[in-house]
C-alpha positions in Angstrom: 6.2 31.2 23.3 9.0 31.9 20.9 7.8 35.4 20.1 7.9 36.8 23.6 4.2 36.9 24.2 1.2 34.5 24.3 -0.6 34.0 21.1 -4.3 34.9 21.1 -6.2 31.6 21.1 -9.5 31.5 19.1 -12.4 29.6 20.5 -14.3 29.1 17.2 -13.6 28.8 13.5 -13.9 31.8 11.3 -14.2 31.8 7.5 -10.5 31.7 6.9 -10.1 28.7 9.2 -12.8 26.8 7.3 -11.2 27.6 4.0 -7.8 26.3 5.4 -9.5 23.1 6.6 -11.3 22.5 3.4 -8.4 23.4 1.2 -6.0 21.0 3.1 -8.5 18.2 2.7 -9.0 18.8 -1.0 -5.3 19.0 -1.7 -4.8 15.7 0.2 -7.3 14.1 -2.2 -6.0 15.6 -5.4 -2.4 14.4 -4.9 -3.4 10.7 -4.8 -3.9 8.5 -7.9 -5.6 8.6 -10.3 -5.3 12.4 -10.2 -2.1 13.7 -11.9 -1.3 16.3 -9.2 1.2 14.3 -7.1 3.8 17.0 -7.2 1.4 19.2 -5.2 2.2 17.0 -2.2 5.1 19.3 -1.4 2.7 22.1 -0.5 -0.4 20.1 0.6 0.1 21.0 4.3 0.4 24.8 3.7 -3.2 25.7 4.6 -3.0 23.5 7.8 0.2 25.2 8.9 -1.5 28.6 8.6 -4.6 27.2 10.4 -2.4 26.4 13.5 -1.8 30.0 14.4 -3.7 31.0 17.5 -5.6 27.8 17.9 -6.3 25.9 21.1 -5.5 22.2 21.3 -9.3 21.5 21.2 -9.7 23.6 18.1 -6.8 21.9 16.4 -8.2 18.5 17.3 -11.6 19.4 15.7 -10.0 20.9 12.6 -7.6 18.0 12.2 -10.3 15.4 12.4 -12.4 17.3 9.9 -9.4 17.5 7.5 -8.9 13.8 8.0 -12.6 13.1 7.3 -12.6 15.1 4.1 -9.4 13.4 3.0 -10.6 9.9 3.8 -14.0 10.5 2.2 -12.3 11.6 -1.1 -9.8 8.8 -1.3 -11.6 5.9 0.3 -15.2 6.3 -0.8 -14.9 3.3 -3.1 -14.8 1.0 0.0 -18.6 1.5 0.1 -18.9 -0.4 -3.2 -18.0 -3.6 -1.4 -18.8 -3.1 2.2 -20.8 -0.4 4.1 -19.3 -1.3 7.5 -15.9 -1.1 6.0 -16.5 2.4 4.7 -18.1 3.5 8.0 -15.2 2.1 10.0 -12.7 3.7 7.6 -14.4 7.1 7.9 -14.3 6.9 11.6 -10.8 5.5 12.1 -8.6 6.8 9.3 -9.2 10.6 10.1 -7.7 9.9 13.6 -4.3 9.8 12.0 -4.5 13.4 10.9 -6.3 14.4 14.1 -3.6 13.0 16.3 -0.9 14.5 14.2 -2.7 17.9 14.3 -3.3 17.9 18.0 0.3 17.1 18.9 1.6 19.6 16.4 -0.9 22.2 17.6 0.2 21.7 21.2 3.8 22.2 20.2 2.9 25.3 18.2 1.3 26.8 21.2 4.5 26.3 23.2 7.2 27.0 20.6 5.5 28.9 17.8 6.4 28.3 14.1 9.7 26.7 15.0 7.7 23.7 16.1 6.9 22.9 12.5 10.4 21.4 12.1 9.1 18.5 14.2 6.2 18.0 11.7 8.2 15.5 9.4 8.9 13.3 12.4 5.4 13.5 13.8 3.7 12.8 10.5 5.8 9.9 9.5 5.6 8.5 13.0 1.8 8.6 12.8 1.9 6.9 9.4 3.9 4.1 10.9 1.9 3.7 14.1 -1.4 3.7 12.1 -0.1 0.9 9.9 0.5 -1.5 12.8 -1.9 -3.9 14.5 -5.3 -5.3 13.5 -6.5 -1.8 12.4 -3.3 -1.1 10.4 -4.3 0.8 7.3 -1.3 2.4 5.5 -3.2 3.0 2.3 -3.0 6.8 2.4 0.7 7.1 2.9 2.0 10.3 1.3 4.6 8.2 -0.4 2.0 6.9 -2.8 1.5 10.4 -4.2 4.8 10.3 -6.1 4.7 6.9 -7.7 4.1 8.6 -11.1 7.6 10.1 -10.7 9.8 7.2 -9.9 13.0 9.1 -10.6 12.3 11.1 -7.4 11.7 8.2 -5.0 14.5 5.8 -5.7 15.9 6.3 -2.2 13.0 4.1 -1.0 15.5 1.3 -1.4 17.2 2.7 1.7 14.4 4.1 3.8 11.3 2.4 2.5 8.1 4.4 1.8 8.3 6.2 5.1 11.4 8.0 3.9 9.4 9.4 1.1 6.6 10.6 3.4 9.3 12.2 5.6 10.8 14.0 2.6 7.4 15.3 1.5 6.5 16.8 4.8 10.0 18.3 5.2 9.6 20.0 1.8 6.3 21.4 3.0 8.0 22.9 6.0 10.9 24.4 4.1 8.8 25.8 1.3 6.3 27.2 3.8 9.0 29.2 5.6 10.4 30.3 2.3 7.2 31.6 0.9 5.8 33.0 4.1 8.6 35.6 4.0 9.5 34.9 7.6 13.2 35.0 6.8 15.2 37.8 5.3 18.7 38.1 3.9 21.1 35.3 4.6 18.5 33.1 6.3 16.2 33.4 3.3 19.0 32.4 0.9 19.9 29.5 3.1 16.3 28.3 3.0 16.2 28.6 -0.8 19.4 26.5 -1.0 17.9 23.9 1.3 14.8 23.6 -0.8 16.9 23.3 -3.9 19.1 20.6 -2.4 16.1 18.7 -1.1 14.6 18.7 -4.6 17.7 17.8 -6.5 19.4 15.2 -4.4 16.7 12.6 -4.7 16.7 13.1 -8.5 20.5 12.7 -8.6 20.2 9.5 -6.6 17.5 8.3 -8.9 19.6 8.7 -12.1 22.5 6.9 -10.3 20.2 4.0 -9.3 18.9 3.8 -12.9 22.5 3.4 -14.2 23.4 0.7 -11.6 20.2 -1.3 -12.3 20.9 -1.3 -16.0 24.1 -3.3 -15.2 22.6 -5.6 -12.7 20.0 -7.5 -14.8 21.2 -9.7 -17.6 19.1 -11.1 -20.4 19.9 -14.7 -19.6 18.6 -14.4 -16.1 15.0 -13.9 -17.0 11.7 -15.8 -17.1 8.5 -15.5 -19.0 5.2 -14.9 -17.1 1.6 -14.8 -18.4 -1.1 -13.1 -16.3 -4.8 -13.9 -16.9 -7.3 -11.2 -16.3 -10.7 -12.9 -16.4 -12.9 -9.8 -15.5 -15.3 -12.0 -13.5 -18.1 -10.2 -11.6 -17.0 -10.4 -7.9 -20.6 -10.0 -6.7 -21.8 -13.1 -8.4 -23.1 -15.8 -6.1 -20.8 -18.8 -5.9 -23.1 -21.4 -7.3 -22.1 -24.5 -9.2 -23.0 -22.8 -12.4 -20.9 -19.8 -11.6 -17.9 -21.9 -10.7 -18.1 -23.7 -14.0 -18.5 -20.4 -15.9 -15.6 -18.8 -14.1 -13.3 -21.8 -14.7 -14.3 -21.8 -18.4 -13.3 -18.2 -18.8 -9.9 -18.7 -17.2 -9.4 -21.9 -19.1 -10.2 -20.2 -22.4 -7.8 -17.3 -21.8 -5.1 -19.5 -20.4 -5.0 -21.8 -23.4 -4.0 -18.7 -25.5 -0.5 -18.9 -23.9 0.0 -22.7 -24.5 2.2 -22.1 -27.5 4.6 -19.8 -25.7 4.8 -22.2 -22.7 5.5 -19.5 -20.1 7.6 -20.3 -17.0 4.7 -19.3 -14.8 1.0 -18.5 -15.3 -0.8 -16.3 -12.8 -4.5 -16.1 -12.0 -5.8 -13.4 -9.7 -7.2 -13.5 -6.2 -10.4 -15.7 -5.9 -10.0 -16.8 -9.5 -10.8 -20.4 -8.4 -14.1 -20.1 -6.5 -13.7 -23.5 -4.8 -11.9 -25.1 -1.9 -9.1 -26.6 -4.0 -7.6 -28.7 -1.2 -11.0 -30.0 -0.1 -13.0 -30.3 -3.4 -11.0 -32.7 -5.5 -13.2 -32.4 -8.5 -12.1 -28.8 -9.2 -8.5 -29.5 -8.3 -8.4 -32.4 -10.7 -9.8 -30.2 -13.5 -7.3 -27.5 -12.8 -4.3 -29.9 -12.5 -5.2 -31.5 -15.8 -5.2 -28.1 -17.5 -1.9 -27.1 -16.0 -0.3 -30.4 -17.0 -1.6 -30.1 -20.5 -0.1 -26.6 -20.9 3.1 -27.6 -19.1 3.4 -24.5 -17.0 3.0 -24.0 -13.2 0.1 -21.8 -12.2 -0.6 -19.5 -9.2 -4.2 -19.0 -8.4 -6.3 -17.4 -5.7 -8.9 -19.6 -3.9 -10.5 -20.0 -0.5 -9.2 -22.5 2.0 -10.2 -23.8 5.4 -9.1 -26.0 8.2 -10.7 -27.4 11.3 -9.5 -26.3 14.7 -9.3 -28.3 17.9 -12.5 -26.7 19.0 -14.4 -28.1 16.1 -14.7 -24.8 14.3 -13.5 -24.0 10.8 -10.9 -21.3 10.0 -11.4 -19.8 6.5 -8.5 -18.3 4.6 -7.9 -16.2 1.6 -5.3 -18.3 -0.1 -2.8 -18.4 -3.0 -2.1 -21.9 -4.4 0.7 -23.1 -6.6 -0.3 -25.9 -9.0 2.6 -27.7 -10.6 2.3 -29.8 -13.9 1.9 -33.5 -13.1 1.9 -33.0 -9.4 -0.9 -33.6 -6.8 0.8 -31.5 -4.2 -0.4 -27.9 -3.5 1.9 -25.3 -2.1 -0.1 -22.5 -0.5 0.0 -19.2 1.3 -2.7 -17.8 3.6 -3.2 -14.1 3.4 -1.8 -12.4 6.5 -3.1 -8.8 6.3 -6.9 -8.7 6.3 -8.9 -5.6 5.5 -10.5 -4.3 8.7 -14.3 -4.4 8.7 -14.3 -6.0 5.3 -12.6 -9.4 5.5 -12.5 -9.4 9.3 -13.9 -7.5 12.3 -10.9 -6.4 14.4 -10.9 -7.7 17.9 -13.8 -10.1 17.2 -11.9 -12.9 19.1 -12.3 -10.9 22.3 -15.6 -9.2 21.4 -17.5 -11.7 19.3 -20.7 -9.6 19.7 -19.2 -7.1 17.2 -19.2 -9.7 14.3 -22.6 -11.1 15.4 -24.1 -7.6 15.4 -22.8 -6.8 11.9 -23.8 -10.2 10.6 -27.4 -9.7 11.9 -27.4 -6.3 10.1 -26.5 -8.2 6.9 -23.7 -5.8 6.2 -21.5 -8.3 4.3 -18.5 -8.5 6.7 -16.2 -11.4 6.1 -14.9 -13.6 8.8 -11.6 -14.8 7.4 -8.7 -16.0 9.6 -5.3 -14.6 9.4 -2.3 -16.5 8.0 0.6 -16.9 10.4 3.7 -17.0 8.0 4.9 -16.0 4.6 5.5 -18.7 2.0 8.3 -18.9 -0.6 7.1 -20.6 -3.7 9.5 -22.0 -6.4 9.3 -22.6 -10.1 11.8 -24.5 -12.2 12.4 -22.8 -15.6 13.9 -25.3 -17.9 16.3 -22.9 -19.6 17.8 -21.9 -16.2 18.0 -25.4 -14.8 17.5 -24.3 -11.2 14.7 -23.5 -8.8 13.6 -19.8 -8.7 12.0 -18.7 -5.4 9.4 -16.0 -5.4 6.8 -14.5 -3.0 3.0 -13.9 -3.5 1.2 -11.1 -1.7 -2.6 -11.2 -1.8 -4.4 -7.8 -2.3 -4.1 -5.8 1.0 -0.8 -7.5 1.8 0.8 -5.5 -0.9 0.4 -2.1 0.9 2.6 -3.2 3.8 6.3 -2.6 3.0 7.6 -4.7 5.9 5.5 -7.7 4.9 6.7 -7.7 1.2 10.2 -7.1 2.4 10.1 -10.4 4.3 9.7 -12.4 1.0 13.0 -10.9 -0.3 14.7 -11.5 3.0 13.8 -15.2 2.6 15.2 -15.3 -0.9 12.5 -14.3 -3.3 13.9 -13.3 -6.7 10.7 -11.7 -7.9 7.3 -10.8 -6.5 3.8 -11.6 -7.4 0.7 -9.7 -6.3 -2.8 -11.2 -6.9 -5.9 -9.2 -6.2 -9.5 -8.8 -7.0 -10.3 -5.0 -7.2 -13.5 -5.6 -9.0 -15.3 -5.1 -5.7 -14.6 -1.4 -6.1 -16.0 -0.7 -9.5 -14.6 1.9 -11.8 -13.4 4.2 -9.0 -10.1 5.5 -7.9 -9.6 2.4 -5.6 -8.0 0.1 -8.2 -5.7 2.9 -9.5 -4.5 3.7 -5.9 -4.0 0.0 -5.2 -1.9 -0.6 -8.4 0.4 2.2 -7.5 1.5 0.5 -4.3 3.3 -2.1 -6.5 5.6 0.7 -7.7 6.8 1.3 -4.1 7.3 -2.4 -3.4 9.4 -2.8 -6.5 11.7 0.1 -5.6 12.0 -0.9 -2.0 13.1 -4.4 -2.8 14.6 -3.9 -6.3 12.5 -6.8 -7.5 10.3 -7.2 -10.6 6.6 -7.3 -9.6 4.0 -9.1 -11.6 0.6 -7.8 -10.5 -2.5 -9.8 -11.6 -5.9 -8.4 -11.0 -9.3 -9.9 -11.8 -10.7 -6.8 -13.5 -7.4 -4.9 -13.7 -5.1 -3.2 -13.4 -2.7 -6.1 -14.2 0.9 -4.9 -14.8 4.6 -5.6 -14.9 6.7 -3.2 -12.7 10.4 -3.2 -13.0 12.8 -2.6 -10.1 13.1 1.1 -10.9 9.3 1.4 -10.4 8.6 1.8 -14.1 5.4 0.1 -15.4 6.6 -1.8 -18.4 3.2 -3.0 -19.5 -0.3 -3.1 -18.2 -3.9 -4.0 -19.0 -7.0 -1.8 -19.3 -9.6 -1.9 -16.5 -12.7 -4.0 -16.7 -11.7 -6.1 -19.7 -10.6 -9.7 -20.3 -6.9 -9.7 -21.0 -3.8 -11.9 -21.2 -0.6 -10.1 -20.3 2.7 -11.8 -21.1 6.1 -10.5 -20.4 9.7 -11.2 -19.4 11.0 -10.3 -16.0 14.6 -10.4 -14.8 15.8 -12.2 -11.7 17.9 -11.0 -8.9 19.2 -13.5 -6.4 21.2 -11.5 -3.9 19.9 -10.5 -0.5 18.5 -7.2 -1.7 18.5 -3.6 -0.8 19.5 -1.7 2.3 15.8 -1.4 3.2 15.4 -5.2 2.8 18.4 -5.8 5.2 17.9 -3.0 7.7 14.3 -1.7 7.1 13.6 -0.9 10.7 16.4 1.6 11.0 14.5 4.5 9.5 11.4 3.8 11.6 13.7 3.9 14.7 15.1 7.2 13.5 11.6 8.6 13.0 10.3 7.5 16.3 13.4 8.7 18.1 13.0 12.1 16.5 9.3 12.0 17.4 10.1 11.4 21.1 12.9 14.0 21.2 10.7 16.6 19.7 8.0 16.0 22.4 10.6 16.1 25.2 12.2 19.3 24.0 8.9 21.1 23.8 7.7 19.7 27.1 10.8 21.0 28.8 10.4 24.4 27.2 9.0 27.1 29.6 6.1 29.1 28.2 6.8 32.9 28.2 
């Protein structure tokens, strides 16, 4: 131990412990959209740090999982509007992230005392990254999302990605904790105050610098006009022939409002075309005729399928690009599927999992995963050149390395299509919309986000929301976005570097504490 004697290890939670656990969980809820308390993220781990004192690894594991459960319940409850197994799976799995962070940090605290908290930024950010990987990847609750209402503070995401923001938040927690716990006196206290000040100010200075640079990068002549159609269609409606006709009529009526402006691209949201466009020619012919009449290309979400060599059908959540006067359909199959909602993880190896949930009639989808990104192109007449862009579908948009790949392949702007109507008037659609801010800053690309029931919005490369729609209303949102054709940001080029830094710090922290002899 760092204090010359062994800490007394408690075997049960007292009232103060329960308050610390509950308060940490509540703070982690309040810092996420739509609550306006994102700045509290720099102190959200205070109660947890106090809770660590004198706890066994088992106690920290229990307390950490309970914090994670409170946090997940308060931020992900809306999943239950669409899928009960999705909510159940989330409330079991997502708390593990905090539990694993807590148990490792607790073990280090037992061996090295409060000094071990300096490892917390590495441990937390490493957990965020590890829990975003694989079939169960779910980076929804990244701490980075808590500061999207304050874009001036997070511009360095163009270097580090969202994981750099999470690292900064936890580091601020540690520094402010030491400062306010009065553990340092004299020179050390002043140094810590200076460290906190610099950590707070430097990102803002970088933010103002980035804003000035971006103002010079984008020129008025390098812009295109985009119209997004928000149909506000009930996502729970059964896909009957009558529903398909009704849905198409709504989108056709709203789309014809932009015929006079002749936008360079029209966007319909995820699942806006409730038909297999490549297989059901009747609906494609109707849509193609409408696009040709308006004279603008259109992106729409629709299902798709293909037959495998085994005679089974693979069903995909798909984005299609319909060009005026063309019978060809460019498409992209969604790559990141929501666990226990669109797909049961590991169902290929354990098919009984999907069969069981299907028998329980719990509404789990069985979509197949796309295998590559697609770069679409439009040809604005005033630019006289092809303009490449990428389309992310719903859950795709919360994965920074996925969206980064579009820009690496030449995308000059980004489109997100989604159908958040599944989640009702809850915090879910607001949280989802804020991820677009992070993707815009990381890539320095305009983002056009089109949602069936809202929130549809234009986000500029600084992370500012230039215009947006109301939730749960029909709407047409038209705006101009600027193009950027170079290869992109430091994050776009070298995105893995910060993750390597984090994981290296993670491993070094564990090794140093492992080699330390207990006193």
